[in-house]
N, C-alpha and C positions, 0 to 999 in steps of 0.2 A: 505493499501499500504506500502510495506517495504521503509524505510529511511534510510541510512547509511551517516556517517560523516566522513568515511573514509575507507581506503583499504590497505591491507598489501599483497604485492607482494613479490614472491621469484623468482628472474631471475638465471638461471643456467649460470655458468661462461662460458658454451660454445656458450652464445649467443652473437652474432658479431656486433650487436647494443649498441650504445651508451644509457644511461639510459633516456636522453630526446626524443630521437627518438623513444624508446621503447614503453615509457608511452604517446607519443603522440598518436602512433599508436593503442596502447590499449584504449585509451580515444575515439578515433574515430570509432574505431571496435563497441565498446560497447554501444556508443552512438547510431550509425546506425541500432544495433540491438534493442535496446531499440525502437526506432522509428517505426519499422516492427511490433512491438507489441503494437504500439498505447500510448506509453508515449512520454510524451509532455515536452517543456521545456528544461532549460539548467541542464546538469547532472553533471558537473565537472566543478570546479573552474578552472581558468586560469594556475596557477602555482602548485607546489607540492614540498612537502617536502622529502627527501631520507635519508636514514642511511644505510650505508654499516657495515655489520659484520665484525670486525677487530678479529685477531686471538686469541688476548687476552679477548677477551669476551666469557663468559659464554653463550653457545647458548641455552641451557634447561633452564636458567632464562629468555632469551628474547624471546622464544617461549611461555615459561607460562605467561609472560606478555602479548603479543600480544592475546592467547586464553583466558585471562580473562577480556579481553576490554568489553565483554557484561555484566560481573558480576559488573565490576566496575560501568558501566551506569546503573545497577538495572534490567537489560533486564531478566535476569536467576539468579537463585541464584548459581549454577554451569556450568561452561563452557562447559561439556558435553551436556547439555541440550540446547545451543543455536544451532539452526538447520543448522546455515551458518559456524560454526566451522569445521575444520577438515584438514586433509592433502590428497593428492593425490598420497602423494609418502610415507607418514610416519605413521605406526600404532600409533596411540596416546591412 
């Protein structure tokens, strides 16, 4: 079974919900979906940590940091080999 210790989400600036509401709904929907597949137990911790990119931050550095999480954890030697890495929006 796959186990993750964290998740990175990118929320479009057009989303009209605040971050707490959005994350709460996300956790609820993914938990219900997991239950349908027979996954049992607690999936999410009660709280969460958020970080908003600021104009002065280098987005490429942040993206590479996120993509290299599986490498730092020793799951793969190169981020492109990690099945769960990628983007639905950008070519990587």
